[in-house]
C-alpha positions in Angstrom: 0.0 0.0 0.0 1.6 3.3 -1.1 0.3 6.7 -0.1 1.8 10.0 -1.4 1.1 13.6 -0.5 2.5 17.0 -0.7 5.1 18.0 2.0 2.9 20.5 3.7 -0.2 18.8 5.2 -2.9 20.9 6.8 -5.5 19.3 9.0 -8.8 21.2 9.2 -10.0 21.4 12.8 -13.3 22.4 14.2 -12.5 25.4 16.3 -15.3 24.6 18.8 -13.7 21.2 19.8 -10.5 21.2 21.8 -7.8 19.0 20.4 -4.6 17.6 21.7 -1.5 16.1 20.1 0.4 13.5 22.0 4.1 13.9 22.3 6.5 11.0 23.0 6.3 11.7 26.8 2.5 11.7 27.1 0.3 8.7 27.6 -2.7 10.4 29.2 -5.8 10.9 27.2 -8.3 13.6 28.1 -11.8 12.3 27.3 -12.9 15.9 26.8 -10.6 16.4 23.8 -10.2 14.9 20.4 -6.7 13.5 20.2 -4.4 13.2 17.2 -2.6 9.9 17.7 0.2 7.9 16.0 0.0 4.2 15.2 2.2 3.4 18.2 -0.3 5.1 20.5 -3.4 3.2 19.4 -3.0 0.2 21.7 -2.7 2.4 24.8 -5.5 4.8 23.5 -8.1 2.1 23.1 -7.2 0.1 26.2 -9.9 1.5 28.5 -13.3 2.9 28.0 -15.3 3.7 24.8 -13.0 4.9 22.0 -13.4 5.9 18.4 -10.4 5.9 16.0 -10.8 7.7 12.7 -8.3 6.7 10.1 -8.3 9.6 7.7 -6.4 11.2 4.8 -5.9 15.0 5.5 -6.7 16.3 2.0 -9.6 13.9 1.3 -13.0 15.5 1.2 -14.8 12.4 2.6 -12.2 12.3 5.5 -12.8 16.0 6.2 -16.6 15.5 6.2 -16.3 12.4 8.5 -14.2 14.5 10.9 -16.9 17.1 10.9 -19.5 14.4 11.6 -17.4 13.1 14.5 -17.0 16.6 15.9 -20.8 17.0 15.9 -21.4 13.6 17.6 -18.6 14.4 20.0 -20.5 17.4 21.3 -23.3 15.1 22.4 -21.2 12.2 23.7 -17.9 13.9 24.7 -18.0 12.8 28.3 -18.8 9.2 27.4 -16.4 8.5 24.5 -12.9 9.6 23.4 -12.0 10.2 19.8 -8.5 9.5 18.3 -7.6 10.8 14.8 -5.0 8.7 13.0 -3.5 10.1 9.8 -2.9 7.1 7.5 -0.2 8.9 5.7 1.9 8.7 8.9 0.5 5.4 10.0 0.5 3.1 6.9 1.6 0.1 8.9 -1.3 0.3 11.3 -3.8 0.6 8.4 -2.3 -2.4 6.7 -2.3 -4.5 9.9 -6.0 -3.7 10.4 -6.8 -4.5 6.8 -8.1 -1.0 6.1 -8.3 -0.4 2.4 -10.5 2.7 2.1 -10.6 6.0 3.9 -12.1 7.3 6.0 -12.5 4.3 8.2 -14.1 4.8 11.6 -13.3 2.1 14.2 -15.3 1.8 17.4 -13.7 0.2 20.5 -14.9 -0.7 23.9 -12.4 -1.7 26.6 -9.8 -2.5 23.9 -12.0 -4.7 21.7 -13.0 -3.7 18.2 -16.8 -3.6 18.2 -17.5 -2.0 14.8 -15.6 -0.8 11.8 -17.2 1.3 9.1 -15.7 2.6 5.9 -16.7 5.8 4.1 -18.7 8.7 5.4 -21.1 7.7 8.2 -24.1 9.8 8.6 -25.5 8.1 11.6 -22.6 8.1 14.0 -24.8 8.4 17.1 -26.2 4.8 16.6 -22.6 3.4 16.3 -21.6 5.3 19.5 -24.5 3.8 21.3 -23.1 0.4 20.7 -19.9 1.2 22.7 -21.1 3.2 25.6 
């Protein structure tokens, strides 16, 4: 699987939602923020609680739309679920290991177990979230 992009990647963020980026020293995840994670952080991120991991491509319109949908759902469920954003351009190995072939892919975890994985833009994210909380 080969993915190419321009050198400068800009991620569009919803200004109403707080975001955090984990550095190499941090392993704490604030459930009140959407977190940009790396492939090596996924296992720790999904370990406890209800988690959503969005595998996205930054310049992809469907990925940007799915991120917006997650932001809207997060406003309703933010204290019950944590959201991790995983840029597949930086995490190709993880995408391959999970057999992800299309983007965006939204993965729903509960206590470290994958409950649901959906490919493409999901318009009814609330029902998927209800399966993990």
